N, C-alpha and C positions, 0 to 999 in steps of 0.2 A: 482429464478432462473429458468424461465418455461421451455424452453428447451437450448438443446446445440447441435450442430453438428462440426464434423471437415471436412475438405474434403481435401487429398492430391492426390497425381498423383495414377493413377490405380495400377500401378507396385508396390507400395508400399505393404508390409503386414503389419496392425496395430496389435499391442496387446499392451493392455492397464495393468497398473501395479502402484505400488503403491510404493513411496520410504520411508525411513526410516522415516517421521515426517507425513506420510499419504497423502501426495499430489498425486492426478493421475495424472499418465505420459502417455504419448501415445509412445510407441516402434514404429520405423519404420523402416522394413529391405527390401533390395531389391534382387534379384539373382544377382547375381556375374555376372559381364558385363554388368548391365543395363548401361544406357546413356539417360540422360534425357538433353534435348534443357533449360528447369530452371525446379528449385522447388519448388513448389508454394505451402504453407500451408494457408489453409482459415480456419478461425473459426467464426461460427455466434450463437451469444446468442439473446435470451428475456427475459429479466430480468424484473421484478413488481420493482419499485422504489417508494417507500411508504416511507413519511418524518417520521424521527426516532429522537428520545431524546437521545443524545450518552452516559448522565450522569444517562441514567434509570438503574440503576445496585446496588447489595447490595454489601456490604465489609465484611470481616471477622473482626468480631470485633479485633481481637489481631492484625491488621494490618493496623486499620484509621489512623494511625502514621507513618510516615517514616522519620526513617529507620527503618524498620521491621526485623523482623527473619521469614522467610518462617515454617511453619509447619514440621514438621518432614516428617510425610505422604507422601507430595510430595517433597523434596529437593531433594531426588536422580532422580528425574521425569525431575527437571528442569534442573541439571547440563549443559546440552549442552548449555543452553539458559542463564548462569551465564559466562559460559567461556571468560575469558580476553586475550587468548593468540593466537588467530586465527589473523594468519601475516596483515588481512584484516580490523581490528581492534587499528594498529600499532600508538600510539602515540607519541610524543616529548614534547619538551619545549611549543610550542602554544597551543598543547593538552592540559599541566599539568596545565598553567595559565587558561585557560578554565572552566577546571576543579572546579578552585580554586575558582573562580569566579560566579560559578553558582548554584544555593540553594542547601542546603546541604538538608534539612528537614524540616519536618512539616504536615499538614494533609495531607494524601495521594492524593487525587486528585488536590484542589489546588496545589500541590508541583510539580504534574507531571506537568497540566497544565504549570506552570512556566518553568521546563525544556524545554518542547516542544518549546516554545514560546524563549527561551534563543538560541535555535539551529537556530529558522525562523530569528529573531532580529543581529545574529552575522552573517549570512549566504546568500546571495544574491541568489537566483535560476534564476539559465540559463538552457538552452537547451540543454546540450551538447551530439553529434552525436557521440563520438570518445567511443572503446570498453575500457570495464572494469570501475571499480570504486575506487574511491580513496580512500586514510585513511582516518582516520580525521586528522591528520596533516597534508597533500597534501590540502584537503578541508578547513582547517583555513590558510594556509600558501595565497591561491588563494582569501580567502574570499567568491568564490562565488562556485556554484557547482548545479550538477543537483539535483531532486527529491531522484535518489540512494545515491547519495555522503551523500547527508541532513541524510535520513534515518541512513546508517554505522556510522556518526556523534553522530545521537540521542541513536542512540543502544549500542555506546561503553558508554554512558554519562549513559544510565541509570543501565549497567551493572557494572559500577565503581561504583554508588552509591548502588550496592546491590541488584538489580530488575532482574527477570527475561524479556529478549528481543529477539525479534524475528524479521527476515526482512522479509516483507510481498510484494508482485511481486503481479499486476493486474492491473484493467481497471480503472479509474477514467473517470466517468460522471455527466456533467453537463448538469442539462437542461435548457434552455432560463427561465429566470426569468420573471413571469407575472405583476410583478407590481402592486401582489396582497397585499404587506407589505407597507400600506401607511405612508408615511414622511421618507424612508429609502433607503441608497443608492440602486441600483440595482445590480443584478449579472451578471453573461454572458448574450450578447443578441442573444446566437444562441446555441442551441444543439453543444455539443462537447461529444468526447471521444478520450481517447488517454492511453496508455501505463503508468504505475505509480508506483511508489515506497514509503512504509511508513514503521511504525514499530509498533508492537501489543509488550504491556506488560503485562504481567500476575500479575492478583491481588487475592489472595484468596476470594472467595466467588462471584468473578464477571465474573472473567475467564481472558481469552485475550480479552483486550481492545485497541483497534488503535488509534493512534496517529499519526499525517501529520506535519510534522515541514515545507513541503512547506509552506501550510496555516498559522501553529501555532494552529491548531485547530484540536480536535477529529475526525476521522474519521465519516462517516456518511453514508447515503443511497447510495450517487454515487461512493462508493469504492468498488468495487469488486475484492476479493483476488483470484487469481489462484495457487499461493504457498506460505508457508509461512514455512519458515528454519533458521537454527540455524547459518548457517554460507552463507554470501550473493550469494556466488558464487556457490551455489548450487539453485539459482532461477532463471536461463538462462531462458528465454523463449524457446530457440532451441539451442540444442546444438548437433554436430555426429562430424563425419567422411567423406570425400570424399578423392580419388587419384585426383582429379581436383581441383583448388582452383575458388573461386567465385570472376569474374570480378566487379560483382555488387552486393548489396545488398539492396531491396526495402522495405521501410513498409507503409501499410496505416491500416485507422481505419473510420466508418463512423459508424453515429447513425441517428435515422429515428423511429417515434413513431408508435406506434400501439393502434389505437382506441380513440386518446387521444386527445381532443379539447380543445385550449385554453378557458378559461371559466372566471367568475367573482366570486369565493370565496371569503367571510372574510376570517381574517388571521386565523390561528390554535390558539385554544385555551392550552396554557402549560397545562402539566398534573402538577397536584398537587402531589409530593411526600412526601412518608413519612417521618416522622422526624428523621430517624436514616440513613436514605440515603443522601450522602453527599450533601454539597450545589451546586450546577451547576451554573459553570462562566458563562458569556454572552457569545454567538457565537457573532462573526461578523454578520450584516446583511445578507452577501450578499448569506450565505450557510442558513439561517434561513428556517426553509418550508415553501412554498407557499400557498400550497395546506393543507386542513385538512386530517387528518389522515384516514378518509374514504376515499379518493380521491386518490388512485395511479396511478400515470403513467408506463402503461407500454412501454417499448422500446426493439429496436431491432437493434443490434449493429454488425459488420460485421471487421474482422481483416486479413490482408492477409500481408504476407512476403513470400516474395519472391528472389531464390539467383541464378544468370545466371553465368555459368562456362565461366573461361576465354581462358580456350584449351590447360593451363600452367600444368604441373605436379603438386600437392600437395605436 
């Protein structure tokens, strides 16, 4: 991230703080009696998007096959991310059946890829505008869900397999495919950005590794995390109280390029990984890097969220 700006009403006092998981949170307060015609929050980011190999990491020798036991020196620190008692992760007969049919173990990286794809293939992605997150049982009952519903299902599955998992919320930036990979399907036709949710799993030696069940792939250069938490309810982008209920809540996001022009570069040559690193399962063509690693893209995005009061008492 090259730069970040938060724009809020002039009457708001802004204090930055960190939550228990180290996420940066902006706390807004207003003088008692302050009235606003609308509450508008604008976030501007400038980021460098450079193609990455999501499988470029080492694993602790003790954890090359799953299931595995976490080293004792980190077990206590990972306890919140192994908890299966959160009501948000509630299961039932459908989840038990899904759990039984999902992969149970194997080489760690292919095993994680298989779990991620199991959720991707079982649940159809939809845009769901309603508030809240479905439990794994609800998502399976519907057979479809938003990115946040799919993420919670995968998180519950990983924890049931004894793997530390956390909920990640942020932006997904997808830049237009410039057709620089010959004979392969193209990706998106235009630059897009939106709020997104995915999961991160902790692997000793590698750290937190992102899994996106919406695509069935590991996270890449376009995933920009804003918050990573043990419980999904803690990742809400905006929360607070008011004595007047909102009559309307709107959200919009835009993305533009800074100094990047489309060009014809040869396809990137995949790096040669040391033999001790896990084999790299292939990613779908639409998500492969389309420019050499030496050709980063700089993108600027703006996200706006606004709420208008209804005049009713909250």
